[in-house]
The first five atom37 places (N, CA, C, CB, O) and aatype in JSON, in Angstrom:
{
  "aatype": [12, 11, 3, 10, 6, 6, 9, 12, 11, 9, 10, 2, 1, 7, 11, 6, 10, 13, 5, 5, 10, 10, 13, 9, 10, 6, 1, 6, 7, 3, 13, 6, 19, 2, 18, 0, 11, 2, 6, 10, 0, 11, 2, 9, 1, 19, 10, 6, 3, 19, 13, 2, 2, 11, 19, 3, 19, 0, 6, 0, 5, 6, 19, 10, 3, 5, 9, 11, 11, 15, 13, 11, 15, 12, 18, 14, 14, 1, 7, 7, 10, 15, 6, 13, 13, 19, 17, 1, 6, 3, 18, 6, 6, 1, 10, 2, 0, 2, 11, 8, 10, 3, 11, 9, 5, 15, 6, 10, 1, 6, 9, 13, 0, 3],
  "atom_mask": [
    [1, 1, 1, 1, 1],
    [1, 1, 1, 1, 1],
    [1, 1, 1, 1, 1],
    [1, 1, 1, 1, 1],
    [1, 1, 1, 1, 1],
    [1, 1, 1, 1, 1],
    [1, 1, 1, 1, 1],
    [1, 1, 1, 1, 1],
    [1, 1, 1, 1, 1],
    [1, 1, 1, 1, 1],
    [1, 1, 1, 1, 1],
    [1, 1, 1, 1, 1],
    [1, 1, 1, 1, 1],
    [1, 1, 1, 0, 1],
    [1, 1, 1, 1, 1],
    [1, 1, 1, 1, 1],
    [1, 1, 1, 1, 1],
    [1, 1, 1, 1, 1],
    [1, 1, 1, 1, 1],
    [1, 1, 1, 1, 1],
    [1, 1, 1, 1, 1],
    [1, 1, 1, 1, 1],
    [1, 1, 1, 1, 1],
    [1, 1, 1, 1, 1],
    [1, 1, 1, 1, 1],
    [1, 1, 1, 1, 1],
    [1, 1, 1, 1, 1],
    [1, 1, 1, 1, 1],
    [1, 1, 1, 0, 1],
    [1, 1, 1, 1, 1],
    [1, 1, 1, 1, 1],
    [1, 1, 1, 1, 1],
    [1, 1, 1, 1, 1],
    [1, 1, 1, 1, 1],
    [1, 1, 1, 1, 1],
    [1, 1, 1, 1, 1],
    [1, 1, 1, 1, 1],
    [1, 1, 1, 1, 1],
    [1, 1, 1, 1, 1],
    [1, 1, 1, 1, 1],
    [1, 1, 1, 1, 1],
    [1, 1, 1, 1, 1],
    [1, 1, 1, 1, 1],
    [1, 1, 1, 1, 1],
    [1, 1, 1, 1, 1],
    [1, 1, 1, 1, 1],
    [1, 1, 1, 1, 1],
    [1, 1, 1, 1, 1],
    [1, 1, 1, 1, 1],
    [1, 1, 1, 1, 1],
    [1, 1, 1, 1, 1],
    [1, 1, 1, 1, 1],
    [1, 1, 1, 1, 1],
    [1, 1, 1, 1, 1],
    [1, 1, 1, 1, 1],
    [1, 1, 1, 1, 1],
    [1, 1, 1, 1, 1],
    [1, 1, 1, 1, 1],
    [1, 1, 1, 1, 1],
    [1, 1, 1, 1, 1],
    [1, 1, 1, 1, 1],
    [1, 1, 1, 1, 1],
    [1, 1, 1, 1, 1],
    [1, 1, 1, 1, 1],
    [1, 1, 1, 1, 1],
    [1, 1, 1, 1, 1],
    [1, 1, 1, 1, 1],
    [1, 1, 1, 1, 1],
    [1, 1, 1, 1, 1],
    [1, 1, 1, 1, 1],
    [1, 1, 1, 1, 1],
    [1, 1, 1, 1, 1],
    [1, 1, 1, 1, 1],
    [1, 1, 1, 1, 1],
    [1, 1, 1, 1, 1],
    [1, 1, 1, 1, 1],
    [1, 1, 1, 1, 1],
    [1, 1, 1, 1, 1],
    [1, 1, 1, 0, 1],
    [1, 1, 1, 0, 1],
    [1, 1, 1, 1, 1],
    [1, 1, 1, 1, 1],
    [1, 1, 1, 1, 1],
    [1, 1, 1, 1, 1],
    [1, 1, 1, 1, 1],
    [1, 1, 1, 1, 1],
    [1, 1, 1, 1, 1],
    [1, 1, 1, 1, 1],
    [1, 1, 1, 1, 1],
    [1, 1, 1, 1, 1],
    [1, 1, 1, 1, 1],
    [1, 1, 1, 1, 1],
    [1, 1, 1, 1, 1],
    [1, 1, 1, 1, 1],
    [1, 1, 1, 1, 1],
    [1, 1, 1, 1, 1],
    [1, 1, 1, 1, 1],
    [1, 1, 1, 1, 1],
    [1, 1, 1, 1, 1],
    [1, 1, 1, 1, 1],
    [1, 1, 1, 1, 1],
    [1, 1, 1, 1, 1],
    [1, 1, 1, 1, 1],
    [1, 1, 1, 1, 1],
    [1, 1, 1, 1, 1],
    [1, 1, 1, 1, 1],
    [1, 1, 1, 1, 1],
    [1, 1, 1, 1, 1],
    [1, 1, 1, 1, 1],
    [1, 1, 1, 1, 1],
    [1, 1, 1, 1, 1],
    [1, 1, 1, 1, 1],
    [1, 1, 1, 1, 1],
    [1, 1, 1, 1, 1]
  ],
  "atom_positions": [
    [[23.31, 17.38, -9.03], [23.26, 15.99, -9.47], [24.15, 15.13, -8.56], [23.72, 15.87, -10.96], [25.23, 15.55, -8.13]],
    [[23.69, 13.96, -8.28], [24.42, 13.03, -7.42], [25.6, 12.43, -8.2], [23.48, 11.91, -6.88], [25.57, 12.34, -9.43]],
    [[26.62, 12.02, -7.46], [27.73, 11.36, -8.14], [27.44, 9.86, -8.28], [29.06, 11.6, -7.38], [26.49, 9.35, -7.68]],
    [[28.24, 9.17, -9.04], [28.01, 7.76, -9.36], [27.97, 6.91, -8.1], [29.1, 7.25, -10.29], [27.09, 6.06, -7.96]],
    [[28.9, 7.13, -7.19], [28.95, 6.33, -5.95], [27.65, 6.46, -5.14], [30.15, 6.77, -5.09], [27.14, 5.47, -4.63]],
    [[27.15, 7.67, -5.04], [25.92, 7.92, -4.3], [24.72, 7.25, -4.96], [25.68, 9.42, -4.16], [23.88, 6.64, -4.29]],
    [[24.64, 7.36, -6.28], [23.53, 6.73, -7.02], [23.6, 5.22, -6.86], [23.57, 7.12, -8.53], [22.58, 4.57, -6.62]],
    [[24.78, 4.65, -6.99], [24.92, 3.2, -6.88], [24.56, 2.71, -5.48], [26.35, 2.77, -7.22], [24.02, 1.62, -5.32]],
    [[24.87, 3.51, -4.47], [24.52, 3.15, -3.11], [22.99, 3.14, -2.96], [25.17, 4.13, -2.1], [22.44, 2.23, -2.33]],
    [[22.33, 4.12, -3.51], [20.86, 4.18, -3.5], [20.27, 2.98, -4.23], [20.37, 5.5, -4.15], [19.35, 2.33, -3.72]],
    [[20.79, 2.7, -5.4], [20.28, 1.6, -6.2], [20.48, 0.25, -5.48], [20.97, 1.58, -7.56], [19.61, -0.62, -5.53]],
    [[21.62, 0.09, -4.84], [21.89, -1.15, -4.11], [20.92, -1.34, -2.96], [23.3, -1.15, -3.59], [20.38, -2.44, -2.77]],
    [[20.7, -0.29, -2.2], [19.73, -0.4, -1.09], [18.32, -0.66, -1.62], [19.74, 0.9, -0.22], [17.56, -1.45, -1.06]],
    [[17.98, 0.02, -2.71], [16.68, -0.2, -3.34], [16.5, -1.65, -3.76], [0.0, 0.0, 0.0], [15.44, -2.24, -3.57]],
    [[17.54, -2.22, -4.33], [17.48, -3.63, -4.75], [17.24, -4.55, -3.56], [18.77, -4.03, -5.48], [16.42, -5.46, -3.63]],
    [[17.97, -4.3, -2.47], [17.78, -5.13, -1.25], [16.34, -5.05, -0.75], [18.74, -4.68, -0.14], [15.74, -6.06, -0.4]],
    [[15.81, -3.84, -0.72], [14.44, -3.66, -0.23], [13.41, -4.24, -1.18], [14.14, -2.19, 0.0], [12.42, -4.82, -0.75]],
    [[13.66, -4.09, -2.49], [12.76, -4.7, -3.49], [12.71, -6.21, -3.3], [13.23, -4.36, -4.93], [11.64, -6.81, -3.38]],
    [[13.87, -6.83, -3.06], [13.91, -8.27, -2.86], [13.12, -8.68, -1.63], [15.35, -8.75, -2.73], [12.4, -9.68, -1.65]],
    [[13.23, -7.91, -0.54], [12.49, -8.21, 0.68], [10.98, -8.05, 0.44], [12.95, -7.29, 1.83], [10.18, -8.89, 0.87]],
    [[10.61, -6.98, -0.25], [9.19, -6.74, -0.53], [8.63, -7.8, -1.46], [8.99, -5.35, -1.15], [7.52, -8.27, -1.24]],
    [[9.36, -8.19, -2.47], [8.92, -9.25, -3.39], [8.71, -10.56, -2.64], [9.95, -9.46, -4.52], [7.73, -11.25, -2.88]],
    [[9.6, -10.89, -1.74], [9.48, -12.09, -0.93], [8.16, -12.07, -0.15], [10.67, -12.22, 0.03], [7.44, -13.07, -0.11]],
    [[7.86, -10.94, 0.47], [6.61, -10.82, 1.23], [5.4, -10.96, 0.31], [6.56, -9.47, 1.96], [4.45, -11.67, 0.65]],
    [[5.43, -10.3, -0.83], [4.29, -10.35, -1.74], [4.09, -11.76, -2.3], [4.49, -9.34, -2.9], [2.96, -12.21, -2.47]],
    [[5.16, -12.45, -2.58], [5.04, -13.82, -3.09], [4.45, -14.76, -2.05], [6.4, -14.34, -3.53], [3.71, -15.68, -2.39]],
    [[4.76, -14.54, -0.79], [4.23, -15.37, 0.3], [2.83, -14.97, 0.71], [5.14, -15.31, 1.5], [2.0, -15.84, 1.01]],
    [[2.54, -13.68, 0.74], [1.32, -13.18, 1.36], [0.3, -12.6, 0.39], [1.68, -12.16, 2.35], [-0.88, -12.47, 0.72]],
    [[0.74, -12.25, -0.81], [-0.13, -11.54, -1.73], [-1.03, -12.46, -2.53], [0.0, 0.0, 0.0], [-0.84, -13.67, -2.59]],
    [[-2.03, -11.82, -3.17], [-2.92, -12.54, -4.05], [-2.81, -11.89, -5.43], [-4.39, -12.54, -3.52], [-1.86, -11.16, -5.7]],
    [[-3.77, -12.14, -6.29], [-3.73, -11.62, -7.65], [-3.7, -10.11, -7.72], [-4.89, -12.14, -8.41], [-3.25, -9.54, -8.71]],
    [[-4.2, -9.45, -6.67], [-4.25, -7.98, -6.67], [-2.89, -7.32, -6.63], [-5.05, -7.51, -5.5], [-2.77, -6.14, -6.95]],
    [[-1.87, -8.07, -6.26], [-0.52, -7.5, -6.23], [0.39, -8.06, -7.33], [0.11, -7.75, -4.87], [1.6, -7.89, -7.28]],
    [[-0.21, -8.73, -8.3], [0.58, -9.29, -9.41], [1.36, -8.22, -10.16], [-0.34, -10.03, -10.38], [2.53, -8.42, -10.51]],
    [[0.7, -7.06, -10.41], [1.43, -5.98, -11.1], [2.66, -5.59, -10.31], [0.53, -4.74, -11.3], [3.75, -5.47, -10.88]],
    [[2.52, -5.39, -9.02], [3.65, -4.99, -8.18], [4.74, -6.07, -8.18], [3.19, -4.71, -6.74], [5.93, -5.75, -8.24]],
    [[4.34, -7.34, -8.11], [5.34, -8.42, -8.14], [6.11, -8.4, -9.45], [4.66, -9.79, -7.94], [7.32, -8.58, -9.45]],
    [[5.42, -8.19, -10.55], [6.09, -8.13, -11.85], [7.03, -6.93, -11.94], [5.06, -8.08, -12.99], [8.14, -7.05, -12.46]],
    [[6.59, -5.79, -11.44], [7.43, -4.58, -11.46], [8.66, -4.78, -10.57], [6.62, -3.34, -10.99], [9.77, -4.4, -10.96]],
    [[8.47, -5.35, -9.41], [9.6, -5.59, -8.52], [10.61, -6.53, -9.15], [9.13, -6.16, -7.19], [11.81, -6.27, -9.12]],
    [[10.14, -7.62, -9.73], [11.02, -8.58, -10.38], [11.77, -7.92, -11.55], [10.23, -9.8, -10.87], [12.97, -8.15, -11.72]],
    [[11.07, -7.12, -12.33], [11.69, -6.42, -13.46], [12.76, -5.46, -12.93], [10.62, -5.66, -14.29], [13.87, -5.41, -13.47]],
    [[12.43, -4.7, -11.9], [13.4, -3.74, -11.36], [14.62, -4.43, -10.77], [12.75, -2.88, -10.3], [15.74, -3.92, -10.9]],
    [[14.44, -5.55, -10.14], [15.57, -6.3, -9.6], [16.49, -6.73, -10.73], [15.09, -7.54, -8.78], [17.71, -6.63, -10.62]],
    [[15.9, -7.23, -11.83], [16.73, -7.62, -13.0], [17.49, -6.42, -13.57], [15.82, -8.25, -14.12], [18.67, -6.53, -13.9]],
    [[16.82, -5.28, -13.68], [17.48, -4.07, -14.2], [18.64, -3.69, -13.27], [16.46, -2.89, -14.33], [19.73, -3.37, -13.74]],
    [[18.41, -3.73, -11.99], [19.46, -3.38, -11.04], [20.62, -4.35, -11.07], [18.9, -3.31, -9.65], [21.77, -3.94, -10.96]],
    [[20.33, -5.63, -11.23], [21.39, -6.63, -11.34], [22.24, -6.34, -12.57], [20.81, -8.05, -11.42], [23.47, -6.48, -12.52]],
    [[21.6, -5.95, -13.68], [22.35, -5.6, -14.89], [23.26, -4.4, -14.64], [21.38, -5.28, -16.05], [24.41, -4.38, -15.09]],
    [[22.75, -3.41, -13.92], [23.56, -2.22, -13.6], [24.79, -2.62, -12.8], [22.73, -1.18, -12.81], [25.89, -2.14, -13.07]],
    [[24.62, -3.51, -11.82], [25.73, -3.89, -10.97], [26.7, -4.84, -11.68], [25.21, -4.54, -9.69], [27.86, -4.94, -11.31]],
    [[26.23, -5.54, -12.69], [27.08, -6.48, -13.43], [27.82, -5.82, -14.6], [26.25, -7.63, -13.95], [28.71, -6.43, -15.19]],
    [[27.45, -4.59, -14.94], [28.06, -3.88, -16.05], [28.54, -2.51, -15.57], [27.07, -3.74, -17.24], [27.97, -1.92, -14.65]],
    [[29.57, -2.04, -16.21], [30.09, -0.72, -15.84], [29.19, 0.34, -16.45], [31.57, -0.54, -16.32], [28.95, 0.36, -17.66]],
    [[28.68, 1.23, -15.59], [27.81, 2.31, -16.06], [28.41, 3.65, -15.63], [26.36, 2.16, -15.51], [29.12, 3.74, -14.63]],
    [[28.1, 4.68, -16.41], [28.55, 6.01, -16.0], [27.43, 6.7, -15.23], [28.96, 6.86, -17.24], [26.35, 6.14, -15.05]],
    [[27.7, 7.89, -14.77], [26.76, 8.58, -13.88], [25.43, 8.88, -14.62], [27.39, 9.91, -13.34], [24.37, 8.81, -14.01]],
    [[25.49, 9.19, -15.9], [24.27, 9.49, -16.65], [23.39, 8.24, -16.78], [24.63, 10.03, -18.04], [22.17, 8.32, -16.63]],
    [[24.01, 7.1, -17.05], [23.25, 5.85, -17.16], [22.67, 5.45, -15.81], [24.14, 4.73, -17.71], [21.53, 4.98, -15.74]],
    [[23.44, 5.61, -14.74], [22.95, 5.29, -13.42], [21.79, 6.18, -13.02], [24.07, 5.41, -12.4], [20.82, 5.72, -12.42]],
    [[21.89, 7.46, -13.37], [20.8, 8.4, -13.05], [19.55, 8.03, -13.85], [21.23, 9.85, -13.36], [18.43, 8.15, -13.34]],
    [[19.73, 7.6, -15.09], [18.6, 7.19, -15.92], [17.9, 5.98, -15.31], [19.07, 6.87, -17.36], [16.67, 5.92, -15.28]],
    [[18.67, 5.02, -14.83], [18.1, 3.85, -14.17], [17.38, 4.26, -12.9], [19.19, 2.83, -13.85], [16.28, 3.77, -12.64]],
    [[17.97, 5.14, -12.11], [17.33, 5.62, -10.9], [15.98, 6.28, -11.23], [18.24, 6.61, -10.18], [14.99, 6.03, -10.54]],
    [[15.95, 7.11, -12.25], [14.71, 7.76, -12.65], [13.66, 6.74, -13.1], [14.98, 8.76, -13.78], [12.48, 6.87, -12.78]],
    [[14.1, 5.73, -13.84], [13.21, 4.66, -14.3], [12.64, 3.86, -13.11], [13.97, 3.72, -15.27], [11.45, 3.53, -13.09]],
    [[13.48, 3.57, -12.15], [13.07, 2.83, -10.96], [12.06, 3.65, -10.16], [14.29, 2.46, -10.09], [11.06, 3.12, -9.68]],
    [[12.32, 4.94, -10.02], [11.38, 5.82, -9.29], [10.0, 5.8, -9.93], [11.92, 7.28, -9.26], [8.99, 5.68, -9.25]],
    [[9.98, 5.91, -11.24], [8.7, 5.9, -11.98], [7.98, 4.57, -11.77], [8.93, 6.16, -13.49], [6.77, 4.55, -11.52]],
    [[8.71, 3.48, -11.87], [8.13, 2.16, -11.68], [7.6, 2.01, -10.26], [9.17, 1.07, -11.98], [6.5, 1.5, -10.05]],
    [[8.39, 2.45, -9.28], [7.98, 2.34, -7.88], [6.67, 3.08, -7.65], [9.07, 2.89, -6.95], [5.75, 2.55, -7.03]],
    [[6.57, 4.29, -8.15], [5.35, 5.08, -7.98], [4.15, 4.39, -8.61], [5.54, 6.46, -8.59], [3.03, 4.5, -8.1]],
    [[4.38, 3.7, -9.71], [3.24, 3.02, -10.4], [2.65, 1.88, -9.57], [3.7, 2.46, -11.76], [1.53, 1.44, -9.84]],
    [[3.39, 1.39, -8.59], [2.89, 0.31, -7.75], [1.96, 0.8, -6.66], [4.04, -0.43, -7.13], [1.37, 0.0, -5.94]],
    [[1.82, 2.13, -6.54], [1.01, 2.73, -5.49], [-0.07, 3.65, -6.08], [1.89, 3.52, -4.53], [-0.06, 4.86, -5.86]],
    [[-1.01, 3.06, -6.83], [-2.1, 3.89, -7.36], [-2.99, 4.34, -6.19], [-2.93, 3.11, -8.44], [-2.89, 3.8, -5.08]],
    [[-3.86, 5.31, -6.43], [-4.75, 5.77, -5.37], [-5.62, 4.66, -4.76], [-5.65, 6.85, -5.9], [-5.92, 4.67, -3.57]],
    [[-6.0, 3.72, -5.58], [-6.78, 2.56, -5.09], [-6.13, 1.28, -5.59], [-8.27, 2.63, -5.56], [-5.71, 1.2, -6.75]],
    [[-6.04, 0.3, -4.73], [-5.49, -0.98, -5.11], [-3.97, -0.98, -5.05], [0.0, 0.0, 0.0], [-3.35, -0.14, -4.4]],
    [[-3.38, -1.96, -5.74], [-1.93, -2.08, -5.73], [-1.39, -2.24, -4.33], [0.0, 0.0, 0.0], [-2.04, -2.84, -3.47]],
    [[-0.22, -1.7, -4.09], [0.38, -1.8, -2.78], [-0.15, -0.77, -1.81], [1.85, -1.67, -2.89], [0.15, -0.81, -0.61]],
    [[-0.95, 0.18, -2.33], [-1.54, 1.2, -1.45], [-2.42, 0.57, -0.37], [-2.37, 2.2, -2.27], [-2.5, 1.08, 0.74]],
    [[-3.06, -0.54, -0.69], [-4.0, -1.17, 0.23], [-3.52, -2.52, 0.73], [-5.35, -1.33, -0.44], [-4.25, -3.21, 1.44]],
    [[-2.31, -2.91, 0.38], [-1.8, -4.24, 0.77], [-1.37, -4.27, 2.22], [-0.64, -4.66, -0.12], [-0.72, -3.34, 2.7]],
    [[-1.73, -5.34, 2.9], [-1.25, -5.59, 4.25], [-1.21, -7.1, 4.46], [-2.15, -4.88, 5.32], [-1.85, -7.85, 3.72]],
    [[-0.46, -7.52, 5.46], [-0.33, -8.95, 5.78], [-1.39, -9.31, 6.83], [1.12, -9.28, 6.31], [-1.52, -8.65, 7.86]],
    [[-2.14, -10.36, 6.53], [-3.18, -10.82, 7.47], [-2.67, -12.02, 8.26], [-4.48, -11.19, 6.71], [-2.12, -12.97, 7.71]],
    [[-2.88, -11.96, 9.54], [-2.65, -13.09, 10.45], [-3.81, -13.1, 11.42], [-1.26, -12.97, 11.2], [-4.3, -12.05, 11.84]],
    [[-4.26, -14.3, 11.79], [-5.33, -14.43, 12.78], [-4.88, -13.83, 14.12], [-5.73, -15.91, 12.97], [-5.64, -13.11, 14.77]],
    [[-3.66, -14.13, 14.51], [-3.12, -13.63, 15.77], [-2.74, -12.17, 15.61], [-1.9, -14.46, 16.22], [-1.97, -11.81, 14.72]],
    [[-3.3, -11.33, 16.49], [-3.09, -9.89, 16.41], [-1.61, -9.5, 16.49], [-3.85, -9.19, 17.53], [-1.15, -8.67, 15.7]],
    [[-0.86, -10.1, 17.41], [0.56, -9.75, 17.57], [1.36, -10.14, 16.33], [1.14, -10.45, 18.81], [2.22, -9.38, 15.89]],
    [[1.08, -11.31, 15.79], [1.76, -11.74, 14.57], [1.45, -10.78, 13.42], [1.34, -13.19, 14.19], [2.35, -10.39, 12.67]],
    [[0.19, -10.4, 13.3], [-0.25, -9.47, 12.24], [0.44, -8.12, 12.42], [-1.8, -9.29, 12.27], [0.92, -7.53, 11.45]],
    [[0.49, -7.65, 13.66], [1.13, -6.37, 13.97], [2.6, -6.4, 13.58], [0.98, -6.04, 15.46], [3.09, -5.48, 12.93]],
    [[3.31, -7.44, 13.98], [4.75, -7.56, 13.68], [5.01, -7.69, 12.18], [5.34, -8.77, 14.42], [5.93, -7.07, 11.65]],
    [[4.21, -8.49, 11.51], [4.39, -8.67, 10.06], [4.18, -7.35, 9.32], [3.43, -9.74, 9.52], [4.92, -7.03, 8.39]],
    [[3.18, -6.6, 9.73], [2.9, -5.34, 9.06], [3.88, -4.23, 9.45], [1.5, -4.9, 9.37], [4.13, -3.32, 8.66]],
    [[4.44, -4.29, 10.65], [5.49, -3.34, 11.02], [6.7, -3.52, 10.1], [5.9, -3.52, 12.5], [7.3, -2.55, 9.64]],
    [[7.05, -4.79, 9.85], [8.17, -5.07, 8.95], [7.86, -4.58, 7.53], [8.49, -6.6, 8.94], [8.69, -3.95, 6.88]],
    [[6.67, -4.87, 7.06], [6.24, -4.4, 5.74], [6.27, -2.88, 5.66], [4.84, -4.92, 5.42], [6.77, -2.32, 4.69]],
    [[5.74, -2.22, 6.67], [5.7, -0.75, 6.7], [7.11, -0.15, 6.7], [4.93, -0.26, 7.95], [7.36, 0.86, 6.05]],
    [[8.03, -0.79, 7.42], [9.41, -0.31, 7.47], [10.03, -0.37, 6.08], [10.24, -1.14, 8.48], [10.68, 0.58, 5.65]],
    [[9.84, -1.48, 5.36], [10.38, -1.62, 4.02], [9.78, -0.55, 3.1], [10.09, -3.04, 3.47], [10.51, 0.14, 2.38]],
    [[8.46, -0.42, 3.14], [7.8, 0.53, 2.25], [8.18, 1.97, 2.58], [6.28, 0.37, 2.33], [8.35, 2.79, 1.67]],
    [[8.33, 2.29, 3.85], [8.73, 3.64, 4.25], [10.11, 3.98, 3.73], [8.7, 3.78, 5.76], [10.34, 5.07, 3.2]],
    [[11.03, 3.04, 3.87], [12.38, 3.3, 3.39], [12.41, 3.43, 1.87], [13.33, 2.2, 3.84], [13.13, 4.26, 1.33]],
    [[11.63, 2.61, 1.18], [11.54, 2.72, -0.27], [10.98, 4.09, -0.68], [10.67, 1.58, -0.85], [11.45, 4.7, -1.64]],
    [[9.98, 4.56, 0.03], [9.42, 5.88, -0.27], [10.47, 6.98, -0.06], [8.19, 6.16, 0.61], [10.56, 7.91, -0.86]],
    [[11.25, 6.85, 1.01], [12.31, 7.83, 1.27], [13.32, 7.84, 0.13], [13.01, 7.52, 2.61], [13.79, 8.9, -0.29]],
    [[13.66, 6.65, -0.36], [14.66, 6.54, -1.4], [14.13, 7.01, -2.77], [15.15, 5.12, -1.48], [14.82, 7.73, -3.49]],
    [[12.92, 6.59, -3.11], [12.44, 6.76, -4.47], [11.38, 7.83, -4.66], [11.92, 5.49, -4.96], [10.92, 8.04, -5.78]],
    [[10.98, 8.49, -3.61], [10.0, 9.58, -3.76], [10.74, 10.87, -4.04], [9.1, 9.71, -2.48], [11.83, 11.1, -3.51]],
    [[10.17, 11.69, -4.84], [10.81, 12.99, -5.16], [10.47, 14.01, -4.1], [10.37, 13.51, -6.55], [10.92, 15.16, -4.18]]
  ]
}
């Protein structure tokens, strides 16, 4: 089992990445990513509560497990964030925007995938 400091570090990085991903989805997404936007916003609120209140290692681990489950729910086999990408007419702009998106999603998968 991880110690409290390690869990809090994971949760903090997750919150930062969730905020970046939510920003992209709010700017670029349509109705098909509404579920993911709601989950991200909910998870950010949960994480803010964790950082604003003193929690023990068991509570932090419970939040981490809850966040992992929520994160996985945003990537169903079809739809959701599984098929989301940023569209730009200009190929280079599209490539750069999606590289940034892929980097965020890859790091989130590393953090929250079992």
